[in-house]
VEXDREN-2710 file (C-alpha; in Angstrom, 1 decimal):
% VEXDREN-2710
k/r/px/py/pz
1/UNK/244.2/46.9/178.6
2/UNK/243.1/43.8/180.7
3/UNK/241.4/42.1/177.7
4/UNK/241.3/42.4/173.9
5/UNK/239.1/40.8/171.2
6/UNK/238.1/41.5/167.7
7/UNK/234.4/41.6/168.5
8/UNK/232.5/41.7/171.8
9/UNK/228.9/40.4/171.8
10/UNK/226.8/41.6/174.8
11/UNK/224.0/39.0/175.5
12/UNK/223.6/35.3/174.8
13/UNK/220.1/35.1/173.6
14/UNK/219.1/34.2/170.0
15/UNK/220.6/37.4/168.5
16/UNK/223.8/37.1/170.6
17/UNK/224.4/33.4/169.7
18/UNK/224.0/34.0/165.9
19/UNK/226.2/37.2/166.0
20/UNK/229.0/35.5/168.0
21/UNK/228.9/32.3/166.0
22/UNK/229.0/34.0/162.6
23/UNK/231.8/36.4/163.6
24/UNK/233.9/33.6/165.2
25/UNK/233.4/31.2/162.2
26/UNK/234.6/34.1/160.0
27/UNK/237.9/34.0/161.8
28/UNK/237.4/36.7/164.4
29/UNK/238.3/36.4/168.1
30/UNK/235.0/36.9/169.9
31/UNK/233.8/37.2/173.4
32/UNK/230.1/36.7/174.2
33/UNK/229.4/38.3/177.6
34/UNK/226.3/37.3/179.5
35/UNK/224.9/37.7/183.0
36/UNK/224.3/33.9/183.2
37/UNK/226.5/31.6/181.1
38/UNK/224.1/28.8/181.9
39/UNK/221.3/30.6/180.0
40/UNK/222.8/30.6/176.5
41/UNK/220.0/30.3/174.0
42/UNK/217.3/30.2/176.6
43/UNK/213.7/30.2/175.4
44/UNK/212.3/32.9/177.7
45/UNK/208.7/32.6/176.3
46/UNK/207.2/29.9/174.2
47/UNK/209.5/26.9/173.5
48/UNK/208.7/27.0/169.8
49/UNK/210.6/28.1/166.7
50/UNK/209.0/29.3/163.5
51/UNK/205.4/30.2/162.8
52/UNK/203.8/32.5/160.3
53/UNK/206.6/34.3/158.4
54/UNK/209.0/33.4/161.1
55/UNK/209.5/30.0/159.6
56/UNK/210.7/31.8/156.4
57/UNK/213.3/33.7/158.5
58/UNK/214.6/30.4/160.0
59/UNK/215.0/28.8/156.6
60/UNK/216.8/31.8/155.2
61/UNK/219.1/32.0/158.2
62/UNK/220.0/28.3/157.8
63/UNK/220.6/28.8/154.1
64/UNK/223.2/31.4/155.0
65/UNK/224.9/29.2/157.6
66/UNK/223.2/30.2/160.8
67/UNK/222.6/28.0/163.8
68/UNK/218.9/28.3/164.7
69/UNK/217.5/25.8/162.1
70/UNK/220.0/23.0/162.9
71/UNK/219.5/23.4/166.7
72/UNK/215.7/23.4/166.2
73/UNK/215.8/20.2/164.1
74/UNK/217.9/18.5/166.8
75/UNK/215.4/19.4/169.6
76/UNK/211.9/19.3/167.9
77/UNK/209.2/17.5/169.7
78/UNK/206.3/18.5/167.4
79/UNK/206.4/19.9/163.8
80/UNK/203.5/21.6/162.0
81/UNK/202.9/23.3/158.7
82/UNK/200.7/26.4/159.0
83/UNK/198.4/27.9/156.4
84/UNK/198.4/24.8/154.3
85/UNK/195.0/25.8/152.9
86/UNK/196.3/29.1/151.6
87/UNK/198.8/30.1/148.9
88/UNK/202.4/28.9/148.8
89/UNK/203.7/32.3/149.8
90/UNK/202.2/32.3/153.3
91/UNK/202.8/28.6/154.2
92/UNK/205.1/28.5/157.2
93/UNK/206.8/25.8/159.4
94/UNK/206.6/25.8/163.2
95/UNK/208.4/23.4/165.6
96/UNK/207.7/22.9/169.2
97/UNK/211.1/22.3/170.8
98/UNK/212.3/20.8/174.1
99/UNK/212.8/23.8/176.4
100/UNK/215.8/22.2/178.1
101/UNK/217.4/20.5/175.1
102/UNK/217.3/23.5/172.8
103/UNK/219.5/25.8/174.9
104/UNK/221.7/22.9/175.8
105/UNK/222.3/22.1/172.1
106/UNK/222.8/25.8/171.3
107/UNK/225.4/26.1/174.1
108/UNK/227.2/23.0/172.9
109/UNK/227.5/24.4/169.4
110/UNK/228.6/27.8/170.7
111/UNK/231.2/26.4/172.9
112/UNK/232.6/24.2/170.1
113/UNK/233.5/27.2/167.9
114/UNK/237.2/28.0/168.0
115/UNK/238.0/31.6/168.9
116/UNK/234.7/32.2/170.8
117/UNK/234.9/32.8/174.5
118/UNK/231.9/32.9/176.8
119/UNK/232.3/35.3/179.7
120/UNK/229.9/35.5/182.7
121/UNK/229.8/39.2/183.7
122/UNK/227.6/42.3/183.7
123/UNK/228.5/45.0/181.2
124/UNK/228.0/48.4/182.9
125/UNK/229.1/50.8/180.2
126/UNK/230.5/51.2/176.7
127/UNK/234.0/52.4/176.2
128/UNK/235.0/54.9/173.5
129/UNK/238.3/55.7/171.8
130/UNK/238.5/58.5/169.3
131/UNK/234.7/58.8/169.0
132/UNK/234.4/55.1/168.2
133/UNK/233.0/52.4/170.5
134/UNK/236.0/50.2/171.3
135/UNK/235.1/48.1/174.3
136/UNK/233.0/47.6/177.4
137/UNK/233.4/48.1/181.1
138/UNK/232.7/45.1/183.3
139/UNK/232.3/45.3/187.0
140/UNK/235.9/44.5/187.6
141/UNK/237.8/45.2/184.3
142/UNK/237.6/46.5/180.8
143/UNK/237.4/44.5/177.6
144/UNK/238.5/46.1/174.3
145/UNK/237.6/45.2/170.7
146/UNK/237.2/46.5/167.2
147/UNK/233.4/46.3/167.5
148/UNK/230.7/45.8/170.1
149/UNK/227.4/44.1/169.3
150/UNK/224.6/44.7/171.8
151/UNK/222.0/42.0/171.9
152/UNK/220.5/42.8/175.3
153/UNK/216.9/41.5/174.7
154/UNK/214.5/42.7/177.5
155/UNK/217.2/43.3/180.1
156/UNK/217.8/47.0/179.7
157/UNK/216.1/48.4/182.8
158/UNK/213.8/45.4/182.8
159/UNK/210.8/45.5/185.1
160/UNK/208.4/42.6/185.7
161/UNK/204.7/43.1/186.5
162/UNK/202.4/40.7/188.4
163/UNK/199.3/42.7/189.0
164/UNK/200.3/45.7/191.0
165/UNK/203.5/44.0/192.2
166/UNK/206.7/45.0/190.4
167/UNK/210.1/43.2/190.4
168/UNK/213.3/44.3/188.8
169/UNK/214.5/41.8/186.2
170/UNK/215.0/41.1/182.5
171/UNK/212.9/37.9/182.8
172/UNK/211.7/35.9/185.8
173/UNK/214.7/34.8/187.9
174/UNK/217.2/37.1/186.2
175/UNK/218.5/40.5/187.1
176/UNK/218.2/43.6/184.8
177/UNK/220.9/45.7/183.2
178/UNK/220.3/49.2/184.6
179/UNK/223.9/50.6/184.5
180/UNK/224.3/49.8/180.8
181/UNK/221.0/51.4/180.0
182/UNK/222.1/54.6/181.7
183/UNK/225.4/54.4/179.8
184/UNK/223.6/54.2/176.5
185/UNK/221.4/57.1/177.3
186/UNK/224.4/59.2/178.3
187/UNK/226.0/58.4/175.0
188/UNK/223.0/59.8/173.2
189/UNK/221.1/56.7/172.1
190/UNK/217.4/57.4/171.7
191/UNK/215.9/54.9/174.1
192/UNK/212.2/54.1/174.3
193/UNK/210.1/51.8/176.4
194/UNK/208.3/48.6/175.2
195/UNK/206.5/45.8/176.8
196/UNK/206.0/42.1/176.2
197/UNK/204.5/39.3/178.3
198/UNK/204.2/35.6/178.9
199/UNK/201.7/33.0/180.0
200/UNK/201.2/30.8/183.1
201/UNK/203.0/27.5/183.1
202/UNK/200.9/24.6/184.4
203/UNK/201.7/21.2/185.9
204/UNK/200.6/18.8/183.2
205/UNK/199.9/16.1/185.9
206/UNK/197.1/18.3/187.2
207/UNK/195.3/18.8/183.8
208/UNK/192.3/16.7/182.8
209/UNK/193.5/16.0/179.3
210/UNK/190.5/13.9/178.4
211/UNK/188.3/17.1/178.4
212/UNK/190.6/18.9/175.9
213/UNK/190.7/18.6/172.2
214/UNK/193.8/17.0/170.6
215/UNK/195.5/19.3/168.1
216/UNK/195.9/17.6/164.7
217/UNK/197.7/18.5/161.5
218/UNK/201.1/17.4/162.8
219/UNK/203.6/16.5/160.0
220/UNK/207.2/15.5/159.5
221/UNK/209.5/18.4/158.5
222/UNK/212.7/20.3/159.3
223/UNK/214.2/23.7/159.0
224/UNK/217.8/23.0/158.2
225/UNK/219.2/22.3/154.7
226/UNK/222.2/20.5/156.3
227/UNK/223.2/17.2/154.6
228/UNK/222.9/15.2/157.8
229/UNK/219.7/14.9/159.7
230/UNK/219.6/14.5/163.5
231/UNK/218.0/11.5/165.1
232/UNK/214.3/12.6/165.7
233/UNK/213.1/12.9/169.2
234/UNK/209.9/11.4/170.5
235/UNK/207.0/13.5/169.3
236/UNK/204.4/15.0/171.8
237/UNK/200.7/15.9/171.5
238/UNK/199.4/19.4/172.0
239/UNK/195.8/20.2/173.0
240/UNK/193.2/22.9/172.4
241/UNK/191.1/24.6/175.0
242/UNK/189.0/27.7/175.3
243/UNK/188.2/30.5/177.7
244/UNK/184.5/31.2/178.5
245/UNK/182.1/34.0/179.2
246/UNK/182.4/33.4/182.9
247/UNK/186.2/33.7/182.6
248/UNK/185.8/36.9/180.7
249/UNK/183.5/38.3/183.4
250/UNK/186.1/37.5/186.0
251/UNK/188.8/39.3/184.0
252/UNK/186.6/42.4/183.5
253/UNK/185.9/42.5/187.2
254/UNK/189.6/42.7/187.9
255/UNK/190.8/45.2/185.3
256/UNK/191.4/47.7/188.1
257/UNK/194.2/45.4/189.3
258/UNK/195.7/44.9/185.8
259/UNK/198.8/47.0/185.2
260/UNK/197.9/47.4/181.6
261/UNK/194.8/49.3/182.6
262/UNK/196.0/51.1/185.8
263/UNK/198.8/52.9/184.0
264/UNK/201.6/51.1/185.8
265/UNK/203.0/49.8/182.5
266/UNK/204.5/52.6/180.4
267/UNK/205.7/50.5/177.5
268/UNK/203.5/49.6/174.5
269/UNK/202.9/45.9/173.9
270/UNK/202.5/43.9/170.7
271/UNK/199.1/44.5/169.2
272/UNK/199.2/41.2/167.3
273/UNK/199.8/39.2/170.5
274/UNK/197.7/40.8/173.2
275/UNK/197.3/39.6/176.7
276/UNK/194.1/37.8/177.6
277/UNK/192.8/40.9/179.5
278/UNK/193.5/43.1/176.5
279/UNK/191.6/40.6/174.2
280/UNK/188.6/40.5/176.5
281/UNK/188.6/44.3/176.7
282/UNK/189.1/44.8/172.9
283/UNK/186.7/42.1/171.7
284/UNK/183.7/42.3/174.1
285/UNK/181.5/40.4/171.6
286/UNK/183.7/37.3/171.7
287/UNK/182.4/34.6/174.1
288/UNK/185.6/32.6/174.1
289/UNK/189.2/32.7/172.9
290/UNK/191.3/29.7/171.7
291/UNK/194.1/28.3/173.8
292/UNK/196.9/26.0/172.9
293/UNK/198.2/23.7/175.7
294/UNK/201.8/22.9/174.7
295/UNK/204.0/20.6/176.8
296/UNK/207.4/22.2/177.2
297/UNK/209.6/19.2/176.9
298/UNK/210.2/15.5/177.3
299/UNK/211.6/15.6/180.8
300/UNK/209.3/18.2/182.3
301/UNK/205.7/18.3/183.4
302/UNK/205.4/22.1/182.6
303/UNK/202.8/23.1/180.1
304/UNK/202.7/26.4/178.2
305/UNK/199.2/27.8/177.8
306/UNK/199.6/29.7/174.5
307/UNK/197.0/32.4/174.2
308/UNK/196.8/33.2/177.9
309/UNK/199.5/35.8/178.2
310/UNK/198.7/37.9/181.3
311/UNK/200.0/40.3/183.9
312/UNK/196.9/39.9/186.2
313/UNK/197.5/39.4/189.9
314/UNK/198.5/35.8/190.7
315/UNK/195.3/35.1/192.7
316/UNK/193.2/36.2/189.6
317/UNK/195.4/34.1/187.3
318/UNK/194.5/31.0/189.4
319/UNK/190.8/31.7/189.2
320/UNK/191.0/32.3/185.5
321/UNK/192.9/29.0/184.9
322/UNK/190.5/27.1/187.1
323/UNK/187.6/28.5/185.1
324/UNK/188.7/26.8/181.9
325/UNK/187.4/23.3/181.0
326/UNK/190.0/20.7/181.8
327/UNK/192.0/23.0/184.0
328/UNK/189.8/23.1/187.1
329/UNK/192.4/21.5/189.3
330/UNK/195.5/22.7/187.4
331/UNK/198.5/23.9/189.4
332/UNK/200.3/27.0/188.2
333/UNK/204.1/26.3/188.4
334/UNK/205.0/29.8/187.1
335/UNK/202.5/32.7/186.8
336/UNK/202.3/34.9/183.7
337/UNK/203.9/38.3/183.8
338/UNK/204.6/41.4/181.7
339/UNK/208.1/42.8/181.3
340/UNK/208.9/46.4/180.4
341/UNK/212.3/47.2/178.9
342/UNK/214.3/49.9/177.1
343/UNK/214.9/49.7/173.4
344/UNK/217.0/51.8/171.0
345/UNK/215.4/53.5/168.1
346/UNK/216.4/51.4/165.0
347/UNK/216.0/54.5/162.7
348/UNK/219.5/55.4/164.1
349/UNK/221.0/52.3/162.5
350/UNK/222.6/51.6/159.1
351/UNK/221.8/48.6/156.9
352/UNK/224.6/46.7/158.7
353/UNK/222.8/47.5/162.1
354/UNK/225.7/49.7/163.0
355/UNK/224.8/52.9/164.9
356/UNK/225.2/56.0/162.7
357/UNK/226.4/58.2/165.4
358/UNK/228.6/55.7/167.2
359/UNK/230.9/53.8/164.8
360/UNK/231.8/50.3/166.1
361/UNK/228.5/49.8/167.9
362/UNK/226.0/47.3/166.4
363/UNK/222.6/46.5/167.8
364/UNK/220.5/43.4/167.2
365/UNK/217.3/41.8/168.5
366/UNK/214.7/43.1/170.9
367/UNK/217.0/46.0/171.8
368/UNK/216.0/47.3/168.3
369/UNK/212.3/47.1/169.2
370/UNK/211.5/43.7/167.5
371/UNK/209.7/40.8/169.0
372/UNK/210.4/37.1/168.5
373/UNK/213.3/34.7/168.6
374/UNK/213.5/34.5/164.8
375/UNK/213.6/38.2/164.2
376/UNK/216.4/38.5/166.8
377/UNK/218.4/35.7/165.3
378/UNK/218.6/37.0/161.8
379/UNK/219.5/40.5/163.1
380/UNK/222.3/38.9/165.1
381/UNK/223.6/37.2/162.0
382/UNK/223.6/40.3/159.9
383/UNK/225.4/42.3/162.7
384/UNK/227.9/39.5/163.3
385/UNK/228.8/39.1/159.6
386/UNK/228.9/42.9/159.0
387/UNK/231.2/43.5/162.0
388/UNK/233.4/40.6/161.1
389/UNK/233.9/41.5/157.4
390/UNK/233.8/45.2/157.8
391/UNK/231.3/45.4/155.0
392/UNK/227.5/45.7/155.0
393/UNK/225.9/42.3/154.7
394/UNK/222.8/43.3/152.7
395/UNK/219.9/41.1/151.6
396/UNK/217.6/42.8/149.2
397/UNK/213.9/42.9/149.9
398/UNK/213.2/40.9/146.8
399/UNK/215.7/38.2/147.9
400/UNK/214.7/37.5/151.5
401/UNK/212.5/38.3/154.5
402/UNK/215.8/39.2/156.2
403/UNK/216.1/42.1/153.8
404/UNK/212.5/43.1/154.5
405/UNK/213.0/43.0/158.2
406/UNK/216.3/45.1/158.2
407/UNK/214.9/47.6/155.7
408/UNK/211.7/48.1/157.6
409/UNK/213.6/48.6/160.9
410/UNK/216.1/51.2/159.6
411/UNK/213.6/53.0/157.3
412/UNK/210.3/52.8/159.1
413/UNK/211.2/52.1/162.7
414/UNK/208.9/50.1/164.9
415/UNK/205.9/52.4/164.9
416/UNK/205.4/52.5/168.7
417/UNK/205.0/48.7/169.2
418/UNK/207.3/45.7/169.0
419/UNK/208.0/44.8/165.3
420/UNK/207.0/41.3/164.2
421/UNK/207.5/39.8/160.8
422/UNK/204.4/39.0/158.7
423/UNK/204.2/37.7/155.2
424/UNK/202.1/40.8/154.4
425/UNK/205.2/43.0/154.9
426/UNK/207.0/41.4/151.9
427/UNK/205.8/42.8/148.6
428/UNK/207.6/40.0/146.7
429/UNK/206.4/37.2/149.0
430/UNK/205.6/34.7/146.2
431/UNK/209.3/34.7/145.4
432/UNK/210.3/34.4/149.1
433/UNK/208.9/30.9/149.9
434/UNK/210.3/28.5/152.5
435/UNK/211.0/25.9/149.8
436/UNK/213.3/28.0/147.8
437/UNK/215.3/29.7/150.6
438/UNK/218.4/27.6/149.6
439/UNK/218.1/28.6/146.0
440/UNK/217.9/32.2/147.0
441/UNK/220.6/32.5/149.6
442/UNK/222.8/29.4/150.0
443/UNK/225.4/30.6/147.4
444/UNK/225.9/33.7/149.6
445/UNK/226.4/31.6/152.7
446/UNK/228.9/29.5/150.8
447/UNK/230.8/32.6/149.6
448/UNK/231.1/33.7/153.2
449/UNK/232.5/30.3/154.2
450/UNK/229.6/29.4/156.5
451/UNK/228.2/26.5/154.5
452/UNK/230.2/23.3/154.9
453/UNK/231.2/21.0/152.1
454/UNK/228.6/18.2/152.7
455/UNK/225.7/20.8/152.9
456/UNK/226.9/22.5/149.7
457/UNK/227.3/19.1/147.9
458/UNK/223.7/18.2/148.9
459/UNK/222.5/21.5/147.6
460/UNK/224.3/21.0/144.3
461/UNK/222.7/17.5/144.1
462/UNK/219.2/19.1/144.6
463/UNK/219.9/21.7/141.8
464/UNK/221.1/18.9/139.5
465/UNK/218.0/16.9/140.3
466/UNK/215.8/19.9/139.6
467/UNK/217.5/20.3/136.2
468/UNK/217.0/16.7/135.4
469/UNK/213.3/17.0/136.3
470/UNK/212.9/20.2/134.2
471/UNK/214.5/18.6/131.2
472/UNK/212.2/15.6/131.5
473/UNK/209.1/17.9/131.5
474/UNK/209.7/18.6/127.8
475/UNK/208.8/14.9/127.0
476/UNK/205.9/14.9/124.5
477/UNK/203.0/12.4/125.3
478/UNK/200.7/11.2/122.6
479/UNK/197.1/10.2/123.5
480/UNK/197.5/6.5/122.7
481/UNK/195.1/4.0/124.2
482/UNK/197.8/2.7/126.6
483/UNK/198.5/6.3/127.8
484/UNK/194.9/7.1/128.2
485/UNK/194.3/4.0/130.3
486/UNK/197.2/5.0/132.6
487/UNK/195.9/8.6/133.0
488/UNK/192.5/7.2/134.0
489/UNK/194.2/4.8/136.4
490/UNK/196.0/7.6/138.3
491/UNK/193.0/10.0/138.2
492/UNK/194.4/12.5/135.7
493/UNK/191.5/12.5/133.2
494/UNK/192.0/12.3/129.5
495/UNK/194.2/13.8/126.7
496/UNK/192.8/14.9/123.3
497/UNK/196.0/15.9/121.6
498/UNK/199.8/15.5/122.2
499/UNK/201.0/17.4/125.2
500/UNK/204.2/17.8/127.2
501/UNK/204.7/16.3/130.6
502/UNK/204.9/19.9/131.8
503/UNK/201.4/20.6/130.5
504/UNK/200.1/17.6/132.4
505/UNK/201.8/18.6/135.6
506/UNK/200.2/22.0/135.3
507/UNK/196.9/20.4/136.0
508/UNK/195.8/21.2/139.6
509/UNK/195.4/17.6/140.6
510/UNK/198.6/16.3/139.0
511/UNK/201.6/15.3/141.1
512/UNK/205.1/14.3/140.0
513/UNK/204.7/10.8/141.3
514/UNK/201.8/10.2/139.0
515/UNK/203.8/11.3/136.0
516/UNK/206.5/8.9/137.0
517/UNK/204.1/6.1/136.5
518/UNK/202.3/7.5/133.4
519/UNK/205.1/9.1/131.4
520/UNK/208.2/7.4/132.7
521/UNK/209.6/10.6/134.3
522/UNK/212.6/10.1/136.6
523/UNK/212.0/9.4/140.3
524/UNK/213.2/12.4/142.4
525/UNK/213.5/13.1/146.1
526/UNK/210.2/14.3/147.5
527/UNK/211.5/17.9/148.2
528/UNK/212.8/18.2/144.7
529/UNK/209.5/16.9/143.2
530/UNK/207.6/19.4/145.3
531/UNK/209.7/22.3/144.1
532/UNK/209.2/21.2/140.5
533/UNK/205.4/21.1/141.0
534/UNK/205.5/24.6/142.5
535/UNK/207.7/26.0/139.7
536/UNK/205.3/24.6/137.0
537/UNK/201.9/25.2/138.6
538/UNK/202.7/28.8/139.6
539/UNK/205.0/29.7/136.6
540/UNK/202.8/32.5/135.4
541/UNK/202.4/34.1/138.9
542/UNK/206.1/33.7/139.6
543/UNK/207.1/35.3/136.3
544/UNK/204.9/38.3/137.0
545/UNK/206.4/38.5/140.5
546/UNK/209.9/38.4/139.2
547/UNK/209.1/41.2/136.7
548/UNK/207.8/43.3/139.5
549/UNK/210.8/42.5/141.7
550/UNK/213.1/43.6/138.8
551/UNK/211.3/46.9/138.5
552/UNK/211.6/47.4/142.2
553/UNK/215.3/46.6/142.1
554/UNK/215.8/49.3/139.4
555/UNK/214.1/51.8/141.6
556/UNK/216.0/50.6/144.7
557/UNK/219.3/51.1/142.9
558/UNK/218.5/54.6/141.8
559/UNK/220.7/56.5/144.2
560/UNK/219.6/59.9/145.6
561/UNK/222.1/62.8/145.6
562/UNK/222.8/64.6/148.8
563/UNK/219.8/66.9/149.2
564/UNK/218.8/69.5/151.7
565/UNK/215.3/68.1/152.2
566/UNK/214.2/71.0/154.3
567/UNK/214.7/73.4/151.4
568/UNK/212.4/71.5/149.0
569/UNK/209.4/73.7/149.3
570/UNK/207.4/71.7/146.7
571/UNK/207.0/69.1/149.5
572/UNK/204.9/69.5/152.6
573/UNK/206.7/70.4/155.8
574/UNK/205.7/66.9/157.3
575/UNK/207.3/65.1/154.3
576/UNK/210.4/67.3/154.4
577/UNK/210.8/66.6/158.1
578/UNK/210.4/62.8/157.6
579/UNK/212.9/62.8/154.8
580/UNK/215.4/64.9/156.7
581/UNK/215.2/62.4/159.6
582/UNK/215.5/59.2/157.5
583/UNK/217.8/60.6/154.8
584/UNK/217.0/57.8/152.4
585/UNK/219.9/56.7/150.1
586/UNK/217.8/55.4/147.2
587/UNK/214.4/56.2/145.6
588/UNK/213.2/52.8/146.7
589/UNK/213.9/53.5/150.4
590/UNK/212.2/56.9/150.0
591/UNK/209.1/55.4/148.5
592/UNK/208.7/52.9/151.5
593/UNK/208.9/55.6/154.2
594/UNK/205.7/56.0/156.2
595/UNK/203.9/59.1/155.4
596/UNK/205.5/59.5/152.0
597/UNK/202.8/60.0/149.4
598/UNK/202.9/59.0/145.7
599/UNK/202.8/62.8/145.0
600/UNK/205.9/63.4/147.1
601/UNK/207.7/60.6/145.2
602/UNK/206.7/62.2/141.9
603/UNK/208.2/65.5/143.0
604/UNK/211.5/63.9/143.9
605/UNK/211.6/62.0/140.6
606/UNK/211.1/65.3/138.8
607/UNK/213.9/66.9/140.7
608/UNK/216.2/64.0/139.8
609/UNK/215.3/64.3/136.1
610/UNK/215.9/68.1/136.2
611/UNK/219.3/67.5/137.9
612/UNK/220.4/65.0/135.3
613/UNK/219.2/67.0/132.2
END
């Protein structure tokens, strides 16, 4: 043996960083192996963290002790709150981060963790001992470990497309991992093919910014619950632009040179984030599509054109860009491209993301068919903690989006396209808000030992302040002339009979700060006051959601005996086949499987009752 570790992590992207960091901080000796040690935590696509539902994942990861939230806060150059006009459950945070500072900060944190080595090498094969994955083969030596976590992103047999031109690579400027992909196939992993893409990057000095619309609704905010806050960076402005009918005509005229339409691309791309040529083809009645021009950093002139993902030939990309108002003279620094890659079927994984047929092998990130930095990061964390502790790190669906993501992957699979987290995927989403991620999950992070003392102390202070506020809400207010005058002064209307402060706060227009002035309630930190307002105003909805979640937990906990699904003739053959393939462990898992009808669930429930009678 030329090298020995507790855990080997293959890949240094967002999944790899979280897996390696969690395992090493839990006391394991870890090696993170990457083709390019200078590319740790690199933002291959948009330099942004968070977004719809993704912001929830980052908050949850931070509450558990992950890295992404704190690295994001240290490198944010624009922060926004999305869906503010909608309900609390779907409001999400999004941060534009500096494309150079983010990976630099992630690398700094990774390299500061004791027991974590970074090795620059290509993994060509997995090594087995006694039917268990026990190491990896590098080009010049073997490394052995108790567990191996694969976080290979888009690098397995990666192929880049610019029009009809093809280049081997996991992303532009990087080589692909063909030998490892062959090794996985030979070991029996069920590999499929998926596709993703990226946009042209422009030289901001060649853009006519005066002809573009400034993007507003920028706010202050952060992802991390850490006690200390990093010094904020200078904030940048993003802009809005649009395609036009003439640009759409140009794209239509060149679809015969687009690999998506010529059949050159085998993999299926994300339906929710289509290329511009796919949007033009699928929505012929739309005369324009919205674009977001986002500067990539404070020390670069590169601009990311969000909404213009494409694999059209480079000459067509130039004409498309120059057809957009404000971009007539823009210079393309890096053209858009599509990348195809191999992924492993996540239905073959357990809830700890360990492969069912190959003990000791964990998979996390895009290799499982997901899309997005945030989805990858939380998978890496789950795999890292599970491999380090030897136990399944499980978050229930009613306790976090992390639980929804893992459960969807291992029970439903990816459905033929990259999986992306949406708030609509969470049946208990009113309980799974960004603002209460610490209350839901930080105790678990602390129990693991991944939440430091100052962060835990700050959390306990928030909980104490919440209790103080809740106690103060029982204060009874009488409609005296003095009180009525104060209510009118702050715009809270009148009061005809005695009422508690909680009843006043329940009014839609009421805010905690107003009641401080009117009723003498204690002044509280803004984030604590905001949580109290949410708890009070949505109490009825939250109570009903908690009741539904408890009912779901009871169903989730109802274990299924070992059954020969194929022999259950009361079920259709299609249902039996699906159950035999998934082999659900609980009634809750069975109910969520695609293609499982309420009638099929009833049949299984009747079988359970008969077996127990």
